[in-house]
Backbone as JSON Lines, residues from 0, in Angstrom:
{"i":0,"aa":"M","n":[-36.75,20.99,25.27],"ca":[-36.42,19.62,24.95],"c":[-35.89,18.97,26.23]}
{"i":1,"aa":"S","n":[-36.34,17.78,26.51],"ca":[-35.91,17.1,27.73],"c":[-34.49,16.57,27.57]}
{"i":2,"aa":"M","n":[-33.88,16.24,28.69],"ca":[-32.51,15.72,28.67],"c":[-32.44,14.39,27.92]}
{"i":3,"aa":"I","n":[-33.45,13.57,28.08],"ca":[-33.46,12.27,27.4],"c":[-33.52,12.47,25.89]}
{"i":4,"aa":"T","n":[-34.39,13.39,25.44],"ca":[-34.52,13.65,24.02],"c":[-33.21,14.18,23.45]}
{"i":5,"aa":"K","n":[-32.59,15.11,24.18],"ca":[-31.3,15.66,23.73],"c":[-30.24,14.56,23.66]}
{"i":6,"aa":"G","n":[-30.22,13.7,24.64],"ca":[-29.25,12.61,24.67],"c":[-29.42,11.67,23.5]}
{"i":7,"aa":"L","n":[-30.67,11.31,23.2],"ca":[-30.94,10.43,22.06],"c":[-30.57,11.1,20.74]}
{"i":8,"aa":"L","n":[-30.86,12.39,20.63],"ca":[-30.54,13.13,19.42],"c":[-29.02,13.17,19.21]}
{"i":9,"aa":"V","n":[-28.28,13.48,20.25],"ca":[-26.82,13.55,20.15],"c":[-26.25,12.16,19.85]}
{"i":10,"aa":"S","n":[-26.77,11.13,20.5],"ca":[-26.3,9.76,20.26],"c":[-26.53,9.36,18.8]}
{"i":11,"aa":"G","n":[-27.68,9.7,18.29],"ca":[-28.0,9.37,16.9],"c":[-27.08,10.08,15.93]}
{"i":12,"aa":"L","n":[-26.74,11.33,16.23],"ca":[-25.85,12.09,15.36],"c":[-24.42,11.54,15.39]}
{"i":13,"aa":"L","n":[-24.03,11.01,16.54],"ca":[-22.69,10.47,16.66],"c":[-22.56,9.09,16.02]}
{"i":14,"aa":"V","n":[-23.61,8.31,16.07],"ca":[-23.56,6.94,15.57],"c":[-23.9,6.87,14.08]}
{"i":15,"aa":"S","n":[-24.71,7.76,13.56],"ca":[-25.15,7.67,12.16],"c":[-24.0,7.68,11.15]}
{"i":16,"aa":"P","n":[-22.92,8.44,11.34],"ca":[-21.83,8.35,10.36],"c":[-21.19,6.96,10.29]}
{"i":17,"aa":"L","n":[-21.24,6.21,11.38],"ca":[-20.67,4.87,11.36],"c":[-21.44,3.95,10.43]}
{"i":18,"aa":"F","n":[-22.75,4.12,10.39],"ca":[-23.56,3.3,9.5],"c":[-23.42,3.75,8.05]}
{"i":19,"aa":"A","n":[-23.19,5.03,7.84],"ca":[-23.05,5.54,6.47],"c":[-21.81,4.98,5.79]}
{"i":20,"aa":"S","n":[-20.78,4.65,6.56],"ca":[-19.56,4.15,5.95],"c":[-19.48,2.63,5.96]}
{"i":21,"aa":"A","n":[-20.54,1.96,6.34],"ca":[-20.55,0.5,6.35],"c":[-20.41,-0.02,4.93]}
{"i":22,"aa":"P","n":[-19.69,-1.11,4.72],"ca":[-19.5,-1.62,3.36],"c":[-20.81,-2.1,2.75]}
{"i":23,"aa":"A","n":[-20.92,-1.93,1.46],"ca":[-22.11,-2.39,0.74],"c":[-22.01,-3.9,0.55]}
{"i":24,"aa":"F","n":[-23.1,-4.51,0.12],"ca":[-23.1,-5.95,-0.08],"c":[-22.12,-6.36,-1.17]}
{"i":25,"aa":"A","n":[-22.16,-5.66,-2.28],"ca":[-21.22,-5.96,-3.36],"c":[-20.05,-5.0,-3.24]}
{"i":26,"aa":"Q","n":[-18.88,-5.54,-3.06],"ca":[-17.7,-4.69,-2.93],"c":[-17.0,-4.62,-4.27]}
{"i":27,"aa":"T","n":[-16.3,-3.53,-4.47],"ca":[-15.52,-3.4,-5.7],"c":[-14.05,-3.55,-5.38]}
{"i":28,"aa":"M","n":[-13.33,-4.11,-6.33],"ca":[-11.9,-4.29,-6.11],"c":[-11.19,-2.95,-6.22]}
{"i":29,"aa":"D","n":[-10.07,-2.84,-5.53],"ca":[-9.32,-1.6,-5.59],"c":[-8.63,-1.48,-6.95]}
{"i":30,"aa":"D","n":[-8.07,-0.3,-7.22],"ca":[-7.48,-0.04,-8.53],"c":[-6.33,-0.98,-8.86]}
{"i":31,"aa":"A","n":[-5.51,-1.32,-7.86],"ca":[-4.37,-2.21,-8.12],"c":[-4.86,-3.59,-8.56]}
{"i":32,"aa":"A","n":[-5.88,-4.11,-7.89],"ca":[-6.42,-5.43,-8.25],"c":[-7.1,-5.37,-9.62]}
{"i":33,"aa":"Y","n":[-7.79,-4.27,-9.9],"ca":[-8.46,-4.11,-11.19],"c":[-7.42,-4.03,-12.3]}
{"i":34,"aa":"C","n":[-6.35,-3.31,-12.05],"ca":[-5.26,-3.21,-13.03],"c":[-4.71,-4.59,-13.35]}
{"i":35,"aa":"Q","n":[-4.5,-5.4,-12.32],"ca":[-4.0,-6.76,-12.52],"c":[-4.99,-7.6,-13.32]}
{"i":36,"aa":"A","n":[-6.28,-7.41,-13.07],"ca":[-7.31,-8.14,-13.82],"c":[-7.29,-7.73,-15.29]}
{"i":37,"aa":"L","n":[-7.08,-6.44,-15.56],"ca":[-6.98,-5.97,-16.94],"c":[-5.76,-6.58,-17.64]}
{"i":38,"aa":"I","n":[-4.63,-6.6,-16.94],"ca":[-3.41,-7.18,-17.5],"c":[-3.62,-8.65,-17.83]}
{"i":39,"aa":"K","n":[-4.22,-9.37,-16.91],"ca":[-4.47,-10.8,-17.11],"c":[-5.36,-11.02,-18.33]}
{"i":40,"aa":"K","n":[-6.41,-10.22,-18.44],"ca":[-7.33,-10.36,-19.57],"c":[-6.62,-9.98,-20.87]}
{"i":41,"aa":"Y","n":[-5.79,-8.96,-20.83],"ca":[-5.05,-8.55,-22.02],"c":[-4.17,-9.7,-22.52]}
{"i":42,"aa":"F","n":[-3.41,-10.29,-21.61],"ca":[-2.52,-11.39,-22.03],"c":[-3.29,-12.63,-22.46]}
{"i":43,"aa":"K","n":[-4.46,-12.83,-21.92],"ca":[-5.27,-13.98,-22.31],"c":[-5.77,-13.84,-23.75]}
{"i":44,"aa":"F","n":[-6.16,-12.62,-24.14],"ca":[-6.77,-12.43,-25.45],"c":[-5.87,-11.76,-26.48]}
{"i":45,"aa":"A","n":[-4.73,-11.24,-26.07],"ca":[-3.86,-10.51,-27.0],"c":[-3.44,-11.33,-28.22]}
{"i":46,"aa":"P","n":[-3.04,-12.59,-28.08],"ca":[-2.62,-13.34,-29.28],"c":[-3.71,-13.46,-30.34]}
{"i":47,"aa":"A","n":[-4.95,-13.55,-29.93],"ca":[-6.05,-13.71,-30.89],"c":[-6.48,-12.38,-31.52]}
{"i":48,"aa":"H","n":[-6.05,-11.27,-30.93],"ca":[-6.51,-9.95,-31.39],"c":[-5.33,-9.02,-31.63]}
{"i":49,"aa":"R","n":[-4.28,-9.51,-32.22],"ca":[-3.07,-8.7,-32.41],"c":[-3.34,-7.4,-33.16]}
{"i":50,"aa":"R","n":[-4.14,-7.43,-34.21],"ca":[-4.37,-6.23,-35.01],"c":[-5.09,-5.16,-34.19]}
{"i":51,"aa":"E","n":[-6.14,-5.55,-33.46],"ca":[-6.89,-4.57,-32.67],"c":[-6.09,-4.06,-31.47]}
{"i":52,"aa":"M","n":[-5.16,-4.86,-31.02],"ca":[-4.4,-4.51,-29.82],"c":[-3.0,-4.02,-30.16]}
{"i":53,"aa":"A","n":[-2.86,-3.41,-31.34],"ca":[-1.56,-2.87,-31.74],"c":[-1.14,-1.78,-30.76]}
{"i":54,"aa":"G","n":[0.13,-1.48,-30.76],"ca":[0.63,-0.46,-29.84],"c":[1.18,-1.09,-28.59]}
{"i":55,"aa":"T","n":[1.98,-2.13,-28.76],"ca":[2.47,-2.86,-27.6],"c":[3.36,-2.02,-26.7]}
{"i":56,"aa":"V","n":[4.03,-1.01,-27.24],"ca":[4.84,-0.13,-26.4],"c":[3.93,0.6,-25.42]}
{"i":57,"aa":"E","n":[2.83,1.11,-25.93],"ca":[1.87,1.81,-25.08],"c":[1.31,0.87,-24.0]}
{"i":58,"aa":"V","n":[1.01,-0.35,-24.38],"ca":[0.48,-1.33,-23.43],"c":[1.55,-1.72,-22.42]}
{"i":59,"aa":"N","n":[2.77,-1.92,-22.89],"ca":[3.86,-2.27,-21.96],"c":[4.08,-1.16,-20.93]}
{"i":60,"aa":"V","n":[4.01,0.08,-21.36],"ca":[4.16,1.21,-20.43],"c":[3.0,1.19,-19.43]}
{"i":61,"aa":"A","n":[1.78,0.95,-19.91],"ca":[0.61,0.9,-19.02],"c":[0.75,-0.22,-18.0]}
{"i":62,"aa":"I","n":[1.24,-1.36,-18.42],"ca":[1.44,-2.5,-17.51],"c":[2.47,-2.14,-16.45]}
{"i":63,"aa":"E","n":[3.57,-1.53,-16.87],"ca":[4.6,-1.13,-15.91],"c":[4.08,-0.06,-14.95]}
{"i":64,"aa":"Q","n":[3.23,0.84,-15.45],"ca":[2.64,1.85,-14.57],"c":[1.75,1.19,-13.52]}
{"i":65,"aa":"C","n":[0.98,0.2,-13.94],"ca":[0.14,-0.52,-12.97],"c":[1.01,-1.2,-11.92]}
{"i":66,"aa":"K","n":[2.06,-1.86,-12.36],"ca":[2.94,-2.56,-11.43],"c":[3.62,-1.6,-10.46]}
{"i":67,"aa":"A","n":[3.88,-0.36,-10.91],"ca":[4.54,0.64,-10.07],"c":[3.54,1.38,-9.17]}
{"i":68,"aa":"G","n":[2.25,1.06,-9.31],"ca":[1.24,1.7,-8.47],"c":[0.58,2.91,-9.09]}
{"i":69,"aa":"N","n":[0.96,3.26,-10.32],"ca":[0.35,4.4,-11.0],"c":[-0.84,3.91,-11.82]}
{"i":70,"aa":"T","n":[-1.85,3.43,-11.12],"ca":[-3.01,2.83,-11.79],"c":[-3.81,3.85,-12.57]}
{"i":71,"aa":"A","n":[-3.8,5.1,-12.14],"ca":[-4.55,6.14,-12.84],"c":[-4.07,6.31,-14.28]}
{"i":72,"aa":"A","n":[-2.8,6.03,-14.53],"ca":[-2.26,6.13,-15.89],"c":[-2.41,4.81,-16.64]}
{"i":73,"aa":"G","n":[-2.3,3.69,-15.96],"ca":[-2.33,2.39,-16.63],"c":[-3.71,1.9,-17.0]}
{"i":74,"aa":"I","n":[-4.67,2.09,-16.11],"ca":[-6.02,1.56,-16.34],"c":[-6.66,2.06,-17.62]}
{"i":75,"aa":"P","n":[-6.68,3.37,-17.89],"ca":[-7.36,3.83,-19.11],"c":[-6.78,3.25,-20.4]}
{"i":76,"aa":"V","n":[-5.48,3.08,-20.46],"ca":[-4.84,2.52,-21.66],"c":[-5.26,1.07,-21.85]}
{"i":77,"aa":"L","n":[-5.19,0.29,-20.79],"ca":[-5.56,-1.13,-20.89],"c":[-7.05,-1.29,-21.21]}
{"i":78,"aa":"E","n":[-7.89,-0.48,-20.57],"ca":[-9.33,-0.54,-20.88],"c":[-9.57,-0.21,-22.35]}
{"i":79,"aa":"S","n":[-8.9,0.82,-22.83],"ca":[-9.08,1.24,-24.22],"c":[-8.67,0.14,-25.2]}
{"i":80,"aa":"K","n":[-7.54,-0.5,-24.94],"ca":[-7.08,-1.56,-25.84],"c":[-8.04,-2.75,-25.83]}
{"i":81,"aa":"L","n":[-8.55,-3.1,-24.67],"ca":[-9.52,-4.21,-24.59],"c":[-10.82,-3.84,-25.3]}
{"i":82,"aa":"R","n":[-11.29,-2.62,-25.1],"ca":[-12.52,-2.18,-25.78],"c":[-12.33,-2.16,-27.29]}
{"i":83,"aa":"D","n":[-11.17,-1.66,-27.75],"ca":[-10.89,-1.61,-29.19],"c":[-10.96,-3.0,-29.81]}
{"i":84,"aa":"A","n":[-10.57,-4.0,-29.05],"ca":[-10.6,-5.38,-29.54],"c":[-11.96,-6.03,-29.28]}
{"i":85,"aa":"K","n":[-12.91,-5.24,-28.78],"ca":[-14.26,-5.73,-28.48],"c":[-14.26,-6.86,-27.47]}
{"i":86,"aa":"I","n":[-13.39,-6.71,-26.47],"ca":[-13.29,-7.68,-25.38],"c":[-13.9,-7.03,-24.14]}
{"i":87,"aa":"D","n":[-14.79,-7.76,-23.48],"ca":[-15.43,-7.23,-22.28],"c":[-14.4,-6.98,-21.19]}
{"i":88,"aa":"L","n":[-14.57,-5.87,-20.5],"ca":[-13.68,-5.55,-19.39],"c":[-14.03,-6.43,-18.2]}
{"i":89,"aa":"P","n":[-13.04,-6.73,-17.37],"ca":[-13.34,-7.5,-16.16],"c":[-14.23,-6.69,-15.22]}
{"i":90,"aa":"S","n":[-15.03,-7.38,-14.47],"ca":[-15.92,-6.72,-13.51],"c":[-15.11,-6.21,-12.32]}
{"i":91,"aa":"R","n":[-15.5,-5.06,-11.8],"ca":[-14.83,-4.56,-10.59],"c":[-15.51,-5.09,-9.34]}
{"i":92,"aa":"D","n":[-16.63,-5.79,-9.51],"ca":[-17.31,-6.38,-8.36],"c":[-16.56,-7.63,-7.92]}
{"i":93,"aa":"T","n":[-16.36,-7.73,-6.63],"ca":[-15.71,-8.91,-6.09],"c":[-16.76,-9.77,-5.42]}
{"i":94,"aa":"P","n":[-16.64,-11.08,-5.51],"ca":[-17.63,-11.95,-4.87],"c":[-17.55,-11.81,-3.35]}
{"i":95,"aa":"L","n":[-18.69,-11.94,-2.72],"ca":[-18.74,-11.89,-1.25],"c":[-18.12,-13.14,-0.67]}
{"i":96,"aa":"A","n":[-17.45,-12.97,0.44],"ca":[-16.9,-14.13,1.13],"c":[-18.01,-14.93,1.76]}
{"i":97,"aa":"K","n":[-17.89,-16.23,1.69],"ca":[-18.93,-17.08,2.29],"c":[-18.72,-17.13,3.8]}
{"i":98,"aa":"P","n":[-19.83,-17.07,4.56],"ca":[-19.7,-17.09,6.02],"c":[-19.22,-18.41,6.55]}
């Protein structure tokens, strides 16, 4: 293998991981932002769906967990309560910034 070929091969191997980690066109919001979106949706629809969204202690704990950064515990509870009330979950896709 010639020196030029080896150089191109090594360069390609070094640069290719940079392209693999490039952001996709549609970005998803992080867990903290998603948790906040779930909380907002819950409070928006909770008064109209009190029966389906029973268990306010559980929801209050989930909200406090989200606020404390424990999104792994808060998100599933809030998603479950919204689904039980047949309310669509907020999208995790964030709109692209305009150039």
